[in-house]
All heavy atoms as TSV, in Angstrom:
chain	resi	resn	atom	element	x	y	z
A	1	MET	N	N	0.836	-1.172	-0.072
A	1	MET	CA	C	-0.010	0.060	0.086
A	1	MET	C	C	0.921	1.229	-0.039
A	1	MET	O	O	1.708	1.366	0.857
A	1	MET	CB	C	-0.955	0.033	1.207
A	1	MET	CG	C	-1.651	1.270	1.395
A	1	MET	SD	S	-2.334	1.705	3.005
A	1	MET	CE	C	-3.401	0.355	3.364
A	2	PRO	N	N	0.756	2.086	-0.986
A	2	PRO	CA	C	1.636	3.245	-1.115
A	2	PRO	C	C	1.084	4.392	-0.010
A	2	PRO	O	O	-0.113	4.432	0.312
A	2	PRO	CB	C	1.503	3.839	-2.448
A	2	PRO	CG	C	0.255	3.194	-3.011
A	2	PRO	CD	C	-0.029	1.935	-2.159
A	3	PHE	N	N	2.054	5.130	0.388
A	3	PHE	CA	C	1.792	6.344	1.318
A	3	PHE	C	C	2.142	7.603	0.531
A	3	PHE	O	O	3.051	7.562	-0.288
A	3	PHE	CB	C	2.505	6.199	2.623
A	3	PHE	CG	C	2.391	4.935	3.359
A	3	PHE	CD1	C	3.426	3.959	3.343
A	3	PHE	CD2	C	1.288	4.625	4.025
A	3	PHE	CE1	C	3.343	2.857	4.062
A	3	PHE	CE2	C	1.097	3.453	4.636
A	3	PHE	CZ	C	2.158	2.544	4.742
A	4	TYR	N	N	1.372	8.708	0.863
A	4	TYR	CA	C	1.750	10.002	0.137
A	4	TYR	C	C	1.818	11.158	1.113
A	4	TYR	O	O	1.060	11.170	2.108
A	4	TYR	CB	C	0.591	10.213	-0.882
A	4	TYR	CG	C	0.539	9.163	-1.989
A	4	TYR	CD1	C	-0.285	8.131	-1.854
A	4	TYR	CD2	C	1.401	9.264	-3.055
A	4	TYR	CE1	C	-0.298	7.146	-2.840
A	4	TYR	CE2	C	1.414	8.298	-4.043
A	4	TYR	CZ	C	0.585	7.163	-3.895
A	4	TYR	OH	O	0.551	6.240	-4.878
A	5	HIS	N	N	2.713	12.082	0.818
A	5	HIS	CA	C	2.810	13.284	1.528
A	5	HIS	C	C	1.578	14.181	1.133
A	5	HIS	O	O	0.867	13.903	0.158
A	5	HIS	CB	C	4.041	14.110	1.124
A	5	HIS	CG	C	5.291	13.482	1.668
A	5	HIS	ND1	N	5.705	13.582	3.013
A	5	HIS	CD2	C	6.289	12.744	1.037
A	5	HIS	CE1	C	6.819	12.899	3.176
A	5	HIS	NE2	N	7.240	12.410	2.049
A	6	ASP	N	N	1.367	15.276	1.904
A	6	ASP	CA	C	0.225	16.099	1.560
A	6	ASP	C	C	0.350	16.681	0.175
A	6	ASP	O	O	-0.637	17.130	-0.434
A	6	ASP	CB	C	0.080	17.270	2.594
A	6	ASP	CG	C	-0.248	16.801	3.966
A	6	ASP	OD1	O	-0.871	15.735	4.130
A	6	ASP	OD2	O	0.084	17.453	4.924
A	7	ASP	N	N	1.589	16.854	-0.341
A	7	ASP	CA	C	1.833	17.398	-1.622
A	7	ASP	C	C	1.623	16.468	-2.771
A	7	ASP	O	O	1.769	16.746	-3.956
A	7	ASP	CB	C	3.186	18.063	-1.803
A	7	ASP	CG	C	4.325	17.113	-1.708
A	7	ASP	OD1	O	4.030	15.889	-1.555
A	7	ASP	OD2	O	5.452	17.569	-1.695
A	8	GLY	N	N	1.285	15.180	-2.415
A	8	GLY	CA	C	1.062	14.065	-3.470
A	8	GLY	C	C	2.237	13.253	-3.781
A	8	GLY	O	O	2.154	12.207	-4.462
A	9	SER	N	N	3.452	13.613	-3.220
A	9	SER	CA	C	4.639	12.793	-3.498
A	9	SER	C	C	4.598	11.511	-2.567
A	9	SER	O	O	4.085	11.563	-1.492
A	9	SER	CB	C	5.920	13.556	-3.245
A	9	SER	OG	O	5.936	14.052	-1.864
A	10	GLU	N	N	5.042	10.469	-3.192
A	10	GLU	CA	C	5.121	9.123	-2.551
A	10	GLU	C	C	6.064	9.101	-1.382
A	10	GLU	O	O	7.093	9.583	-1.587
A	10	GLU	CB	C	5.239	8.022	-3.589
A	10	GLU	CG	C	4.987	6.614	-2.973
A	10	GLU	CD	C	4.959	5.549	-4.004
A	10	GLU	OE1	O	5.049	5.862	-5.199
A	10	GLU	OE2	O	4.931	4.392	-3.623
A	11	ILE	N	N	5.658	8.333	-0.426
A	11	ILE	CA	C	6.575	8.163	0.731
A	11	ILE	C	C	7.075	6.748	0.615
A	11	ILE	O	O	6.214	5.787	0.579
A	11	ILE	CB	C	5.796	8.264	2.137
A	11	ILE	CG1	C	5.367	9.662	2.290
A	11	ILE	CG2	C	6.784	7.856	3.263
A	11	ILE	CD1	C	4.344	9.813	3.527
A	12	ASN	N	N	8.371	6.497	0.568
A	12	ASN	CA	C	9.028	5.158	0.466
A	12	ASN	C	C	9.380	4.933	1.953
A	12	ASN	O	O	10.314	5.420	2.500
A	12	ASN	CB	C	10.199	5.232	-0.392
A	12	ASN	CG	C	10.841	3.823	-0.501
A	12	ASN	OD1	O	10.594	2.955	0.432
A	12	ASN	ND2	N	11.641	3.614	-1.513
A	13	PRO	N	N	8.650	3.927	2.651
A	13	PRO	CA	C	8.904	3.604	4.044
A	13	PRO	C	C	10.306	3.188	4.253
A	13	PRO	O	O	10.910	3.398	5.413
A	13	PRO	CB	C	7.857	2.509	4.367
A	13	PRO	CG	C	6.813	2.597	3.310
A	13	PRO	CD	C	7.590	3.182	2.056
A	14	ASP	N	N	11.000	2.575	3.259
A	14	ASP	CA	C	12.402	2.142	3.480
A	14	ASP	C	C	13.379	3.283	3.544
A	14	ASP	O	O	14.439	3.078	4.087
A	14	ASP	CB	C	12.749	1.207	2.298
A	14	ASP	CG	C	11.934	-0.090	2.346
A	14	ASP	OD1	O	11.542	-0.472	3.374
A	14	ASP	OD2	O	11.706	-0.609	1.174
A	15	LEU	N	N	12.891	4.471	3.152
A	15	LEU	CA	C	13.856	5.621	3.146
A	15	LEU	C	C	13.583	6.580	4.324
A	15	LEU	O	O	14.304	7.640	4.439
A	15	LEU	CB	C	13.833	6.376	1.756
A	15	LEU	CG	C	14.195	5.554	0.571
A	15	LEU	CD1	C	13.987	6.456	-0.701
A	15	LEU	CD2	C	15.614	4.998	0.699
A	16	VAL	N	N	12.647	6.218	5.116
A	16	VAL	CA	C	12.214	7.145	6.358
A	16	VAL	C	C	13.053	6.569	7.463
A	16	VAL	O	O	12.865	5.468	7.850
A	16	VAL	CB	C	10.656	7.093	6.507
A	16	VAL	CG1	C	10.385	7.864	7.796
A	16	VAL	CG2	C	9.879	7.509	5.424
A	17	PRO	N	N	13.945	7.450	7.885
A	17	PRO	CA	C	14.794	7.033	9.060
A	17	PRO	C	C	14.029	6.759	10.328
A	17	PRO	O	O	12.957	7.405	10.573
A	17	PRO	CB	C	15.744	8.168	9.243
A	17	PRO	CG	C	15.370	9.225	8.447
A	17	PRO	CD	C	14.229	8.815	7.506
A	18	LYS	N	N	14.434	5.816	11.057
A	18	LYS	CA	C	13.752	5.481	12.318
A	18	LYS	C	C	14.474	6.105	13.529
A	18	LYS	O	O	15.693	5.716	13.840
A	18	LYS	CB	C	13.722	4.018	12.492
A	18	LYS	CG	C	12.850	3.578	13.738
A	18	LYS	CD	C	12.866	2.024	13.937
A	18	LYS	CE	C	11.908	1.390	13.063
A	18	LYS	NZ	N	11.682	0.022	13.276
A	19	PRO	N	N	13.968	7.121	14.167
A	19	PRO	CA	C	14.690	7.814	15.320
A	19	PRO	C	C	14.890	6.766	16.453
A	19	PRO	O	O	14.133	5.766	16.576
A	19	PRO	CB	C	13.696	8.878	15.716
A	19	PRO	CG	C	12.791	9.106	14.582
A	19	PRO	CD	C	12.637	7.794	13.861
A	20	SER	N	N	15.908	7.038	17.242
A	20	SER	CA	C	16.189	6.131	18.439
A	20	SER	C	C	14.977	6.069	19.414
A	20	SER	O	O	14.860	5.069	20.078
A	20	SER	CB	C	17.416	6.711	19.171
A	20	SER	OG	O	17.189	7.999	19.635
A	21	LEU	N	N	14.090	7.039	19.494
A	21	LEU	CA	C	12.944	7.001	20.313
A	21	LEU	C	C	12.073	5.855	19.839
A	21	LEU	O	O	11.573	5.116	20.821
A	21	LEU	CB	C	12.119	8.334	20.220
A	21	LEU	CG	C	10.960	8.492	21.132
A	21	LEU	CD1	C	11.427	8.525	22.672
A	21	LEU	CD2	C	10.162	9.684	20.817
A	22	CYS	N	N	11.919	5.645	18.598
A	22	CYS	CA	C	11.146	4.631	18.111
A	22	CYS	C	C	11.639	3.176	18.497
A	22	CYS	O	O	10.783	2.260	18.774
A	22	CYS	CB	C	10.972	4.584	16.553
A	22	CYS	SG	S	10.227	6.189	15.896
A	23	VAL	N	N	12.929	3.051	18.519
A	23	VAL	CA	C	13.518	1.774	18.960
A	23	VAL	C	C	13.179	1.299	20.351
A	23	VAL	O	O	13.093	0.186	20.631
A	23	VAL	CB	C	15.072	1.824	18.657
A	23	VAL	CG1	C	15.670	0.478	19.086
A	23	VAL	CG2	C	15.301	2.094	17.238
A	24	THR	N	N	12.953	2.318	21.221
A	24	THR	CA	C	12.588	2.071	22.607
A	24	THR	C	C	11.146	1.986	22.922
A	24	THR	O	O	10.712	1.812	24.015
A	24	THR	CB	C	13.311	3.063	23.533
A	24	THR	OG1	O	12.760	4.362	23.271
A	24	THR	CG2	C	14.827	3.075	23.305
A	25	CYS	N	N	10.360	2.111	21.878
A	25	CYS	CA	C	8.828	2.207	21.945
A	25	CYS	C	C	8.265	0.795	21.874
A	25	CYS	O	O	8.717	-0.055	20.958
A	25	CYS	CB	C	8.213	3.099	20.973
A	25	CYS	SG	S	6.472	3.207	21.015
A	26	ARG	N	N	7.286	0.484	22.707
A	26	ARG	CA	C	6.662	-0.881	22.613
A	26	ARG	C	C	5.868	-1.085	21.369
A	26	ARG	O	O	5.621	-2.221	20.969
A	26	ARG	CB	C	5.761	-1.079	23.797
A	26	ARG	CG	C	4.450	-0.312	23.879
A	26	ARG	CD	C	3.622	-0.908	24.996
A	26	ARG	NE	N	2.340	-0.089	25.104
A	26	ARG	CZ	C	1.279	-0.514	24.272
A	26	ARG	NH1	N	1.309	-1.537	23.674
A	26	ARG	NH2	N	0.142	0.225	24.309
A	27	ARG	N	N	5.510	-0.035	20.584
A	27	ARG	CA	C	4.893	-0.086	19.394
A	27	ARG	C	C	5.785	-0.406	18.119
A	27	ARG	O	O	5.323	-0.710	17.029
A	27	ARG	CB	C	4.011	1.214	19.061
A	27	ARG	CG	C	2.915	1.453	20.043
A	27	ARG	CD	C	2.245	2.764	19.700
A	27	ARG	NE	N	1.000	2.987	20.457
A	27	ARG	CZ	C	0.889	3.310	21.706
A	27	ARG	NH1	N	1.981	3.633	22.424
A	27	ARG	NH2	N	-0.251	3.426	22.276
A	28	ASN	N	N	7.042	-0.424	18.431
A	28	ASN	CA	C	8.058	-0.540	17.394
A	28	ASN	C	C	7.881	-1.896	16.610
A	28	ASN	O	O	7.991	-1.892	15.444
A	28	ASN	CB	C	9.383	-0.464	17.890
A	28	ASN	CG	C	10.486	-0.497	16.808
A	28	ASN	OD1	O	10.437	0.176	15.829
A	28	ASN	ND2	N	11.645	-1.250	17.092
A	29	ASP	N	N	7.520	-2.927	17.278
A	29	ASP	CA	C	7.422	-4.239	16.619
A	29	ASP	C	C	5.939	-4.624	16.451
A	29	ASP	O	O	5.687	-5.875	16.279
A	29	ASP	CB	C	8.088	-5.331	17.594
A	29	ASP	CG	C	9.573	-5.041	17.675
A	29	ASP	OD1	O	10.201	-4.586	16.584
A	29	ASP	OD2	O	10.194	-5.203	18.752
A	30	ASP	N	N	4.958	-3.729	16.564
A	30	ASP	CA	C	3.597	-4.044	16.427
A	30	ASP	C	C	3.127	-3.738	14.944
A	30	ASP	O	O	3.013	-2.575	14.583
A	30	ASP	CB	C	2.785	-3.193	17.453
A	30	ASP	CG	C	1.325	-3.475	17.473
A	30	ASP	OD1	O	0.866	-4.142	16.505
A	30	ASP	OD2	O	0.665	-2.968	18.325
A	31	PRO	N	N	2.830	-4.732	14.187
A	31	PRO	CA	C	2.432	-4.579	12.850
A	31	PRO	C	C	1.144	-3.696	12.638
A	31	PRO	O	O	0.961	-3.014	11.643
A	31	PRO	CB	C	2.120	-5.971	12.308
A	31	PRO	CG	C	2.797	-6.908	13.268
A	31	PRO	CD	C	2.883	-6.140	14.564
A	32	GLY	N	N	0.364	-3.699	13.733
A	32	GLY	CA	C	-0.919	-2.876	13.739
A	32	GLY	C	C	-0.609	-1.397	13.858
A	32	GLY	O	O	-1.476	-0.548	13.561
A	33	GLU	N	N	0.586	-1.038	14.318
A	33	GLU	CA	C	0.902	0.410	14.542
A	33	GLU	C	C	1.831	0.861	13.401
A	33	GLU	O	O	2.283	2.128	13.349
A	33	GLU	CB	C	1.633	0.550	15.875
A	33	GLU	CG	C	0.687	0.304	17.002
A	33	GLU	CD	C	-0.369	1.304	17.272
A	33	GLU	OE1	O	-0.166	2.534	16.827
A	33	GLU	OE2	O	-1.381	0.909	17.838
A	34	GLU	N	N	2.318	0.018	12.612
A	34	GLU	CA	C	3.377	0.336	11.480
A	34	GLU	C	C	3.048	1.456	10.640
A	34	GLU	O	O	3.871	2.334	10.497
A	34	GLU	CB	C	3.774	-0.942	10.814
A	34	GLU	CG	C	4.865	-0.648	9.838
A	34	GLU	CD	C	5.255	-1.884	8.985
A	34	GLU	OE1	O	4.550	-2.955	9.074
A	34	GLU	OE2	O	6.285	-1.952	8.319
A	35	ILE	N	N	1.819	1.514	10.157
A	35	ILE	CA	C	1.451	2.575	9.275
A	35	ILE	C	C	1.525	3.972	9.999
A	35	ILE	O	O	2.079	4.862	9.441
A	35	ILE	CB	C	0.077	2.357	8.613
A	35	ILE	CG1	C	0.092	1.148	7.677
A	35	ILE	CG2	C	-0.445	3.535	7.852
A	35	ILE	CD1	C	-1.177	0.612	7.193
A	36	LEU	N	N	0.973	3.953	11.171
A	36	LEU	CA	C	0.889	5.247	11.920
A	36	LEU	C	C	2.315	5.739	12.210
A	36	LEU	O	O	2.711	6.816	12.117
A	36	LEU	CB	C	0.145	5.097	13.190
A	36	LEU	CG	C	0.130	6.248	14.129
A	36	LEU	CD1	C	-0.508	7.378	13.523
A	36	LEU	CD2	C	-0.550	5.913	15.490
A	37	CYS	N	N	3.146	4.789	12.624
A	37	CYS	CA	C	4.509	5.021	12.903
A	37	CYS	C	C	5.307	5.621	11.725
A	37	CYS	O	O	6.044	6.665	11.813
A	37	CYS	CB	C	5.270	3.866	13.463
A	37	CYS	SG	S	4.627	3.364	15.131
A	38	ILE	N	N	5.155	4.964	10.591
A	38	ILE	CA	C	5.826	5.424	9.340
A	38	ILE	C	C	5.376	6.864	8.976
A	38	ILE	O	O	6.196	7.739	8.602
A	38	ILE	CB	C	5.537	4.450	8.129
A	38	ILE	CG1	C	6.221	3.140	8.408
A	38	ILE	CG2	C	5.902	5.063	6.802
A	38	ILE	CD1	C	5.872	2.016	7.381
A	39	LEU	N	N	3.999	7.154	9.011
A	39	LEU	CA	C	3.481	8.365	8.690
A	39	LEU	C	C	3.996	9.435	9.640
A	39	LEU	O	O	4.278	10.656	9.283
A	39	LEU	CB	C	1.987	8.392	8.581
A	39	LEU	CG	C	1.372	7.529	7.562
A	39	LEU	CD1	C	-0.090	7.455	7.546
A	39	LEU	CD2	C	1.889	8.080	6.168
A	40	THR	N	N	4.080	9.110	10.852
A	40	THR	CA	C	4.496	10.089	11.914
A	40	THR	C	C	6.031	10.374	11.674
A	40	THR	O	O	6.323	11.642	11.759
A	40	THR	CB	C	4.385	9.482	13.316
A	40	THR	OG1	O	3.060	9.253	13.612
A	40	THR	CG2	C	4.927	10.413	14.436
A	41	ARG	N	N	6.812	9.380	11.404
A	41	ARG	CA	C	8.234	9.640	11.143
A	41	ARG	C	C	8.434	10.489	9.806
A	41	ARG	O	O	9.247	11.371	9.812
A	41	ARG	CB	C	9.007	8.353	11.047
A	41	ARG	CG	C	9.150	7.636	12.499
A	41	ARG	CD	C	10.174	6.577	12.392
A	41	ARG	NE	N	9.847	5.458	11.469
A	41	ARG	CZ	C	9.287	4.342	11.727
A	41	ARG	NH1	N	8.837	4.095	12.895
A	41	ARG	NH2	N	9.084	3.428	10.785
A	42	ALA	N	N	7.661	10.136	8.777
A	42	ALA	CA	C	7.778	10.860	7.504
A	42	ALA	C	C	7.410	12.224	7.602
A	42	ALA	O	O	7.958	13.213	7.094
A	42	ALA	CB	C	6.921	10.193	6.451
A	43	ASP	N	N	6.378	12.522	8.442
A	43	ASP	CA	C	5.899	13.958	8.635
A	43	ASP	C	C	6.931	14.786	9.320
A	43	ASP	O	O	6.967	15.992	9.066
A	43	ASP	CB	C	4.631	13.894	9.412
A	43	ASP	CG	C	3.872	15.212	9.605
A	43	ASP	OD1	O	3.687	15.851	8.538
A	43	ASP	OD2	O	3.596	15.681	10.682
A	44	GLN	N	N	7.817	14.210	10.181
A	44	GLN	CA	C	8.723	14.950	10.859
A	44	GLN	C	C	10.085	14.758	10.382
A	44	GLN	O	O	11.081	15.186	11.051
A	44	GLN	CB	C	8.666	14.538	12.411
A	44	GLN	CG	C	7.356	14.862	13.013
A	44	GLN	CD	C	7.437	14.523	14.370
A	44	GLN	OE1	O	8.327	14.920	15.273
A	44	GLN	NE2	N	6.335	13.821	14.955
A	45	GLN	N	N	10.255	14.161	9.229
A	45	GLN	CA	C	11.671	13.861	8.693
A	45	GLN	C	C	12.505	15.162	8.618
A	45	GLN	O	O	13.752	14.978	8.927
A	45	GLN	CB	C	11.419	13.293	7.381
A	45	GLN	CG	C	12.596	12.427	6.858
A	45	GLN	CD	C	12.147	11.604	5.707
A	45	GLN	OE1	O	10.992	11.588	5.225
A	45	GLN	NE2	N	13.072	10.892	5.158
A	46	GLU	N	N	12.093	16.233	8.302
A	46	GLU	CA	C	12.886	17.484	8.202
A	46	GLU	C	C	12.991	18.288	9.482
A	46	GLU	O	O	13.648	19.233	9.509
A	46	GLU	CB	C	12.342	18.348	7.020
A	46	GLU	CG	C	12.184	17.697	5.683
A	46	GLU	CD	C	13.545	17.244	5.167
A	46	GLU	OE1	O	14.510	17.949	5.328
A	46	GLU	OE2	O	13.598	16.150	4.564
A	47	GLN	N	N	12.372	17.838	10.576
A	47	GLN	CA	C	12.468	18.486	11.906
A	47	GLN	C	C	13.782	18.219	12.557
A	47	GLN	O	O	14.344	17.131	12.430
A	47	GLN	CB	C	11.273	18.136	12.799
A	47	GLN	CG	C	9.958	18.344	12.058
A	47	GLN	CD	C	9.644	19.807	11.870
A	47	GLN	OE1	O	9.997	20.691	12.649
A	47	GLN	NE2	N	9.051	20.090	10.678
A	48	SER	N	N	14.264	19.168	13.373
A	48	SER	CA	C	15.479	18.982	14.151
A	48	SER	C	C	15.292	18.091	15.337
A	48	SER	O	O	16.140	17.345	15.782
A	48	SER	CB	C	16.033	20.267	14.547
A	48	SER	OG	O	15.140	20.923	15.485
A	49	GLU	N	N	14.074	17.860	15.788
A	49	GLU	CA	C	13.704	17.147	17.095
A	49	GLU	C	C	12.460	16.350	16.728
A	49	GLU	O	O	11.524	16.808	16.278
A	49	GLU	CB	C	13.539	18.000	18.210
A	49	GLU	CG	C	13.283	17.112	19.566
A	49	GLU	CD	C	13.183	18.060	20.739
A	49	GLU	OE1	O	13.901	19.024	20.773
A	49	GLU	OE2	O	12.345	17.765	21.621
A	50	PHE	N	N	12.634	14.948	16.907
A	50	PHE	CA	C	11.412	14.086	16.733
A	50	PHE	C	C	10.595	13.973	17.968
A	50	PHE	O	O	11.052	13.761	19.025
A	50	PHE	CB	C	11.837	12.684	16.322
A	50	PHE	CG	C	10.820	11.709	16.097
A	50	PHE	CD1	C	10.022	11.674	14.943
A	50	PHE	CD2	C	10.541	10.781	16.990
A	50	PHE	CE1	C	9.077	10.829	14.727
A	50	PHE	CE2	C	9.591	9.872	16.830
A	50	PHE	CZ	C	8.778	9.877	15.672
A	51	GLN	N	N	9.229	14.114	17.813
A	51	GLN	CA	C	8.238	14.018	18.916
A	51	GLN	C	C	7.199	13.031	18.364
A	51	GLN	O	O	6.673	13.138	17.269
A	51	GLN	CB	C	7.626	15.310	19.205
A	51	GLN	CG	C	8.492	16.289	19.803
A	51	GLN	CD	C	7.756	17.599	20.202
A	51	GLN	OE1	O	6.628	17.718	20.034
A	51	GLN	NE2	N	8.493	18.533	20.695
A	52	CYS	N	N	6.864	12.064	19.311
A	52	CYS	CA	C	5.742	11.128	18.942
A	52	CYS	C	C	4.789	11.085	20.156
A	52	CYS	O	O	5.223	10.652	21.312
A	52	CYS	CB	C	6.355	9.813	18.672
A	52	CYS	SG	S	4.989	8.631	18.362
A	53	PHE	N	N	3.596	11.500	20.109
A	53	PHE	CA	C	2.654	11.567	21.133
A	53	PHE	C	C	2.031	10.142	21.429
A	53	PHE	O	O	1.351	9.930	22.426
A	53	PHE	CB	C	1.577	12.606	20.909
A	53	PHE	CG	C	2.152	13.985	20.838
A	53	PHE	CD1	C	2.254	14.653	19.600
A	53	PHE	CD2	C	2.602	14.601	21.974
A	53	PHE	CE1	C	2.754	15.833	19.525
A	53	PHE	CE2	C	3.205	15.889	21.808
A	53	PHE	CZ	C	3.289	16.476	20.687
A	54	ALA	N	N	2.359	9.167	20.590
A	54	ALA	CA	C	1.932	7.840	20.791
A	54	ALA	C	C	2.993	7.058	21.476
A	54	ALA	O	O	2.711	5.757	21.762
A	54	ALA	CB	C	1.464	7.203	19.463
A	55	TYR	N	N	4.081	7.601	21.780
A	55	TYR	CA	C	5.237	6.865	22.336
A	55	TYR	C	C	4.865	6.289	23.783
A	55	TYR	O	O	4.316	6.911	24.549
A	55	TYR	CB	C	6.452	7.754	22.606
A	55	TYR	CG	C	7.525	7.097	23.214
A	55	TYR	CD1	C	8.400	6.275	22.544
A	55	TYR	CD2	C	7.921	7.374	24.589
A	55	TYR	CE1	C	9.455	5.641	23.244
A	55	TYR	CE2	C	8.923	6.764	25.264
A	55	TYR	CZ	C	9.717	5.881	24.497
A	55	TYR	OH	O	10.715	5.273	25.133
A	56	THR	N	N	5.151	4.973	23.813
A	56	THR	CA	C	5.032	4.239	25.088
A	56	THR	C	C	6.350	3.428	25.346
A	56	THR	O	O	6.540	2.573	24.491
A	56	THR	CB	C	3.914	3.211	25.090
A	56	THR	OG1	O	2.618	4.063	24.688
A	56	THR	CG2	C	3.608	2.662	26.452
A	57	PRO	N	N	7.069	3.704	26.312
A	57	PRO	CA	C	8.302	2.891	26.583
A	57	PRO	C	C	8.023	1.365	26.717
A	57	PRO	O	O	7.086	0.973	27.302
A	57	PRO	CB	C	9.012	3.572	27.766
A	57	PRO	CG	C	7.883	4.274	28.510
A	57	PRO	CD	C	6.862	4.551	27.444
A	58	ARG	N	N	9.020	0.601	26.390
A	58	ARG	CA	C	8.964	-0.827	26.531
A	58	ARG	C	C	9.108	-1.091	27.997
A	58	ARG	O	O	9.806	-0.463	28.747
A	58	ARG	CB	C	10.077	-1.498	25.780
A	58	ARG	CG	C	9.971	-1.552	24.336
A	58	ARG	CD	C	11.131	-2.198	23.640
A	58	ARG	NE	N	11.144	-1.967	22.277
A	58	ARG	CZ	C	11.276	-2.984	21.290
A	58	ARG	NH1	N	11.432	-4.224	21.799
A	58	ARG	NH2	N	11.142	-2.708	20.097
A	59	LYS	N	N	8.476	-2.160	28.440
A	59	LYS	CA	C	8.579	-2.634	29.920
A	59	LYS	C	C	9.940	-3.312	30.000
A	59	LYS	O	O	10.280	-4.047	29.069
A	59	LYS	CB	C	7.445	-3.431	30.356
A	59	LYS	CG	C	6.121	-2.658	30.302
A	59	LYS	CD	C	5.055	-3.600	30.829
A	59	LYS	CE	C	3.684	-2.729	30.872
A	59	LYS	NZ	N	2.658	-3.421	31.317
A	60	LYS	N	N	10.578	-3.035	31.031
A	60	LYS	CA	C	11.889	-3.792	31.338
A	60	LYS	C	C	11.685	-5.132	31.904
A	60	LYS	O	O	10.854	-5.540	32.459
A	60	LYS	CB	C	12.833	-2.837	32.212
A	60	LYS	CG	C	13.156	-1.581	31.469
A	60	LYS	CD	C	14.021	-0.755	32.364
A	60	LYS	CE	C	14.423	0.514	31.593
A	60	LYS	NZ	N	15.289	1.328	32.347
């Protein structure tokens, strides 16, 4: 399923970097959250600081 930016350009999920915050999130390995995570990362790709309001730390 292709994803698109607001300007109509296609988002290639393989080219969207994964911030370190995502690696420590419990949603990181959840296939049901993958689309939301990709779109959140793509939307903030040009920002100096990544913020995710869906972030939930993994339990230790």
